[in-house]
C-alpha positions as CSV (number, residue, x, y, z in Angstrom):
1,G,0.0,0.1,0.0
2,V,0.9,3.6,-0.2
3,C,2.5,4.7,3.0
4,G,5.5,5.9,4.6
5,G,6.2,9.3,3.2
6,E,6.1,12.0,0.5
7,F,8.3,13.1,-2.4
8,S,8.2,16.7,-3.2
9,I,9.8,19.0,-5.9
10,L,10.4,22.3,-4.4
11,R,12.1,23.9,-7.4
12,S,13.1,22.7,-10.8
13,P,14.2,24.2,-14.2
14,Q,12.2,24.4,-17.3
15,S,14.4,21.4,-18.8
16,V,12.9,19.0,-16.2
17,V,9.1,18.4,-16.5
18,F,7.4,17.1,-13.5
19,R,3.7,16.4,-14.0
20,D,1.1,17.4,-11.1
21,G,-0.6,14.2,-10.0
22,S,-0.8,11.9,-6.9
23,W,1.1,8.8,-8.6
24,P,3.0,6.8,-6.0
25,I,6.6,6.5,-6.5
26,P,8.5,3.4,-5.1
27,G,11.0,4.5,-2.3
28,E,13.7,2.4,-3.9
29,R,13.3,4.2,-7.2
30,I,14.0,7.8,-5.9
31,P,17.7,7.6,-6.7
32,D,16.6,6.8,-10.5
33,V,14.6,9.9,-10.6
34,A,17.5,11.9,-9.4
35,A,19.7,10.0,-12.1
36,L,17.2,10.6,-15.0
37,T,16.7,14.4,-14.2
38,M,20.4,14.9,-14.4
39,G,20.4,13.0,-17.9
40,F,22.0,9.7,-16.6
41,S,20.8,6.2,-17.6
42,V,19.5,3.6,-15.1
43,E,19.5,-0.1,-15.1
44,E,15.6,-0.6,-15.3
45,D,13.0,1.6,-17.0
46,L,11.0,3.7,-14.7
47,P,7.3,3.5,-15.5
48,W,6.4,6.5,-13.4
49,P,4.1,9.2,-14.9
50,G,5.3,12.0,-12.6
51,L,8.5,12.5,-14.6
52,A,8.1,13.6,-18.4
53,V,10.9,13.7,-21.0
54,G,12.3,17.1,-20.8
55,D,15.1,19.0,-22.8
56,L,17.9,16.4,-23.2
57,F,20.3,19.0,-24.2
58,H,19.9,21.2,-21.1
59,R,20.2,19.1,-18.2
60,P,20.2,20.6,-14.6
61,R,23.8,21.6,-13.1
62,A,22.7,20.4,-9.8
63,T,20.4,18.1,-7.8
64,V,19.7,18.8,-4.1
65,L,17.9,16.1,-2.2
66,V,16.9,16.6,1.4
67,T,15.6,13.8,3.4
68,V,13.5,14.6,6.6
69,K,12.7,11.8,9.0
70,G,10.0,11.8,11.5
71,V,7.1,13.1,9.5
72,D,4.9,11.7,6.8
73,K,4.6,15.0,4.8
74,L,5.6,18.6,4.9
75,P,3.4,21.5,3.6
76,V,6.0,22.7,1.0
77,K,5.3,24.5,-2.1
78,G,5.6,22.5,-5.6
79,F,4.7,19.1,-6.8
80,S,4.3,16.3,-4.1
81,Y,3.9,12.5,-4.6
82,P,3.2,9.8,-2.1
83,I,6.0,7.3,-1.5
84,E,5.3,3.7,-1.9
85,N,7.4,1.4,0.3
86,A,9.7,3.8,2.0
87,V,12.9,1.9,2.2
88,P,16.3,3.3,2.9
89,F,18.0,4.7,-0.2
90,S,21.2,6.3,-1.1
91,L,22.4,8.4,-3.9
92,D,25.8,6.6,-4.3
93,S,25.0,5.3,-7.9
94,V,24.3,9.0,-8.8
95,A,27.4,10.2,-7.1
96,N,29.6,7.4,-8.8
97,A,28.1,8.4,-12.3
98,I,29.0,11.8,-11.7
99,H,32.5,10.9,-10.6
100,T,33.3,8.6,-13.4
101,L,31.9,10.8,-16.3
102,F,33.3,14.1,-15.1
103,S,36.3,12.9,-13.0
104,E,38.4,15.7,-14.8
105,E,36.2,18.5,-14.1
106,T,36.1,17.9,-10.3
107,P,32.3,18.3,-9.7
108,V,31.0,19.0,-6.3
109,V,29.4,15.9,-4.6
110,L,28.3,16.3,-0.9
111,Q,26.5,13.7,1.0
112,L,25.8,14.8,4.5
113,A,23.9,13.3,7.7
114,P,24.7,15.8,10.5
115,S,23.2,14.1,13.5
116,E,24.9,10.8,12.4
117,E,28.0,12.6,11.9
118,R,28.2,11.1,8.4
119,V,29.9,13.0,5.6
120,Y,31.2,12.2,2.1
121,M,32.8,14.8,-0.2
122,V,34.2,14.5,-3.6
123,G,36.0,16.9,-5.9
124,K,35.7,20.7,-5.1
125,A,33.5,20.0,-2.3
126,N,36.5,19.4,-0.1
127,A,37.6,22.9,-0.7
128,V,34.2,24.7,-0.7
129,F,33.0,23.0,2.3
130,E,36.1,22.5,4.5
131,D,34.7,24.9,7.1
132,L,31.2,23.2,7.4
133,S,30.5,21.8,10.8
134,V,29.9,18.0,10.6
135,T,30.4,16.7,14.0
136,L,27.9,17.2,17.0
137,R,30.6,19.4,18.9
138,Q,31.1,21.5,15.8
139,L,27.4,21.9,15.3
140,R,26.7,23.0,18.7
141,N,29.6,25.5,18.8
142,R,28.5,27.0,15.4
143,L,25.0,27.7,16.6
144,F,26.4,30.0,19.5
145,Q,28.6,32.0,17.1
146,D,27.5,35.6,16.2
147,N,26.4,35.0,12.8
148,S,24.4,32.0,13.5
149,I,20.6,31.4,12.7
150,L,19.6,31.6,16.4
151,S,20.1,35.6,16.1
152,S,17.4,35.6,13.4
153,L,15.1,32.6,13.6
154,P,11.9,32.9,15.7
155,L,12.2,30.0,18.1
156,N,8.8,30.0,19.5
157,S,8.2,27.2,21.9
158,L,11.8,25.8,21.1
159,S,14.6,26.4,23.6
160,R,18.2,27.1,23.2
161,N,18.9,25.3,26.4
162,N,17.6,21.9,25.4
163,E,19.8,19.3,23.6
164,V,17.0,18.0,21.4
165,D,15.9,21.6,20.2
166,L,19.9,22.5,19.6
167,L,20.2,19.4,17.4
168,F,17.2,20.3,15.2
169,L,18.4,24.0,15.1
170,S,21.9,22.9,14.1
171,E,20.7,21.0,11.1
172,L,19.0,24.1,9.9
173,Q,22.3,26.0,10.4
174,V,24.0,23.4,8.0
175,L,21.5,24.2,5.4
176,H,22.2,28.0,5.8
177,D,25.9,27.4,5.9
178,I,25.9,25.2,2.8
179,A,24.3,27.9,0.6
180,S,26.6,30.6,2.3
181,L,29.8,28.8,1.6
182,L,28.6,28.1,-1.9
183,S,27.8,31.7,-2.5
184,R,31.4,32.5,-2.0
185,H,32.5,30.0,-4.7
186,K,30.0,31.0,-7.4
187,H,32.1,29.8,-10.2
188,L,31.8,26.3,-9.2
189,A,28.0,26.6,-9.7
190,K,28.5,27.9,-13.3
191,D,30.9,25.1,-14.7
192,H,29.8,22.3,-16.9
193,S,29.9,19.5,-14.5
194,P,26.8,18.7,-12.6
195,D,26.8,18.8,-8.7
196,L,25.0,16.6,-6.1
197,Y,23.8,17.4,-2.8
198,S,22.5,14.8,-0.5
199,L,21.4,15.8,2.9
200,E,19.5,13.7,5.8
201,L,17.9,15.5,8.7
202,S,16.5,13.5,11.7
203,G,16.2,16.7,14.2
204,L,12.5,16.9,13.7
205,E,12.0,13.1,14.6
206,E,14.0,13.8,17.8
207,V,11.7,16.8,18.7
208,G,8.7,14.4,18.0
209,K,10.1,11.7,20.4
210,R,10.9,14.1,23.1
211,Y,7.8,16.3,23.2
212,G,5.2,14.2,21.2
213,E,3.8,14.8,17.9
214,D,0.9,16.8,19.1
215,S,3.1,19.2,21.1
216,Q,3.5,23.0,20.3
217,Q,7.3,22.4,19.9
218,F,6.9,19.8,17.2
219,K,4.3,22.1,15.3
220,D,6.7,25.0,15.7
221,A,9.7,22.9,14.7
222,S,7.8,21.6,11.6
223,Q,6.8,25.1,10.4
224,I,10.5,26.5,10.9
225,L,11.7,23.5,9.0
226,V,9.4,24.1,6.2
227,D,10.5,27.9,6.0
228,S,14.0,27.1,6.1
229,L,13.8,24.4,3.4
230,Q,11.9,26.8,1.2
231,K,14.5,29.4,1.6
232,F,17.3,26.8,1.0
233,A,15.7,25.7,-2.2
234,D,15.4,29.3,-3.4
235,E,19.0,30.1,-2.5
236,M,20.4,27.0,-4.1
237,F,18.2,27.4,-7.2
238,N,19.3,31.0,-7.7
239,L,23.0,30.2,-7.2
240,Y,22.7,27.9,-10.1
241,G,21.0,30.2,-12.1
242,G,17.7,28.6,-12.1
243,N,19.1,25.3,-13.4
244,A,19.0,23.1,-10.3
245,V,16.5,20.4,-9.0
246,V,15.5,20.8,-5.3
247,E,13.8,17.7,-3.8
248,V,12.6,16.8,-0.3
249,V,11.8,13.2,0.8
250,A,9.7,13.4,4.1
251,V,9.4,9.9,5.8
252,K,7.8,9.0,9.1
253,E,10.1,6.1,9.3
254,F,12.0,3.6,7.0
255,N,10.5,0.2,6.3
256,S,13.8,-1.5,6.5
257,P,13.6,-5.4,6.4
258,L,17.3,-5.4,7.8
259,S,17.8,-4.7,11.4
260,R,20.9,-2.8,12.2
261,K,22.3,-1.4,15.5
262,T,21.6,2.2,16.1
263,R,22.8,4.7,18.7
264,S,21.2,7.8,20.3
265,I,22.3,10.8,18.2
266,L,22.6,12.8,21.4
267,Q,25.2,10.7,23.1
268,A,29.0,11.4,23.1
269,S,30.3,11.3,19.6
270,Q,32.4,8.2,18.8
271,P,35.3,7.7,16.2
272,K,33.8,6.9,12.8
273,K,34.6,3.9,11.1
274,E,35.6,4.1,7.4
275,N,32.9,1.6,6.4
276,P,30.0,2.0,9.1
277,Y,27.4,-0.4,7.4
278,N,30.1,-3.2,6.7
279,L,29.3,-3.1,2.9
280,A,31.1,-5.2,0.3
281,Y,33.8,-3.5,-1.9
282,P,32.1,-2.1,-4.8
283,Y,33.0,-3.7,-8.0
284,N,33.8,-1.9,-11.2
285,Y,32.9,-2.8,-14.8
286,D,36.4,-4.6,-15.4
287,Y,35.7,-7.1,-12.5
288,S,34.0,-9.8,-14.8
289,V,36.8,-9.5,-17.5
290,I,39.5,-9.9,-14.9
291,F,37.7,-12.8,-13.2
292,N,37.5,-14.6,-16.4
293,I,41.0,-14.2,-17.4
294,V,42.3,-15.4,-14.0
295,L,39.8,-18.3,-13.9
296,W,40.6,-19.8,-17.3
297,M,44.4,-19.1,-17.0
298,M,44.2,-21.0,-13.7
299,I,42.3,-23.8,-15.3
300,G,44.6,-24.1,-18.4
301,L,47.8,-24.0,-16.2
302,A,46.1,-26.9,-14.0
303,L,45.2,-29.1,-17.1
304,A,48.9,-28.6,-18.5
305,V,50.5,-29.6,-15.3
306,I,48.2,-32.9,-15.2
307,V,49.0,-33.7,-18.7
308,I,52.7,-33.2,-18.3
309,S,52.8,-35.2,-15.1
310,Y,50.9,-38.0,-16.7
311,N,53.2,-38.2,-19.6
312,L,56.3,-38.0,-17.5
313,W,54.8,-40.8,-15.2
314,N,54.2,-43.1,-18.2
315,M,57.3,-42.4,-20.1
316,D,59.9,-45.2,-21.4
317,P,63.3,-43.9,-20.9
318,G,64.8,-46.0,-23.5
319,Y,62.4,-44.8,-26.3
320,D,61.1,-41.5,-25.2
321,S,64.2,-39.9,-23.6
322,I,67.1,-38.6,-25.9
323,I,69.4,-39.0,-22.9
324,Y,69.0,-42.8,-22.6
325,R,69.0,-43.3,-26.3
326,M,72.4,-41.6,-26.8
327,T,73.8,-43.6,-23.9
328,N,72.3,-47.0,-25.2
329,Q,74.2,-46.3,-28.6
330,K,77.4,-45.5,-26.9
331,I,77.3,-48.7,-24.8
332,R,76.7,-50.7,-28.0
333,M,79.5,-49.0,-30.0
334,D,81.9,-49.9,-27.0
């Protein structure tokens, strides 16, 4: 059934055509939508009527996807579609396609989950966002600086003395800082290589757990988040000259068939592992070729050793070996 969340398009250029309708989109195909809007091919056809064929020669220069956990839908402006089977997804395939096709042009690829202290940067992103707060300690310190959003944001029922509220606000600070840092490097938004931003926000989910979803704090946080997302979408859209797709995925909770250990995002930070999900090594396109070369070479060498060993074992020294043949003739002559 249709459940679990909503996929919304906040801003998109004229070259990408989204149709207005309540067509459900499978949660596992959201990365394919991002890939198709950027002009990349996908392994399976996407029979979803929400995305029409746009201008193939003017692809967007950036895709921005923000995942908000803890709420089924957000009252944002733009097209919205229900998510069917909201399973965890990742834009790694899109990031790999960008990195492979535009490796020489160093595109900006930023994947960030502030509350989990998970960050991945490729290309120019390392230079642009080197000052971005990514750990919980950095996020907290950033909020209490002079130019933070605390000085301009109406907190209403939220408190700057509560850890849960500060976590939520620090994620909004990250949105503000991304747009602010990119505005100092506007030339990167005007190059030919496409950029990718994937952000995961779970502060609203923690506010709901702490105060309840019927509380005034949760309602205020939801409204503040919607306003911040709309402002962030407009800023990113303008920075890329109106040629960027900004999408929001709102999910109450992911339907994950796999159980994995989780930790409270408010506990003390721990050193990150290089591979936190214990994923297998990603194979490249040459894997099958190399595998076949090694396999058949090993089989061929094994057969050669068997044949040579068999012939040596059954060899008649008097007839088959030139050494013994010469020795026999010498004996006869003597």
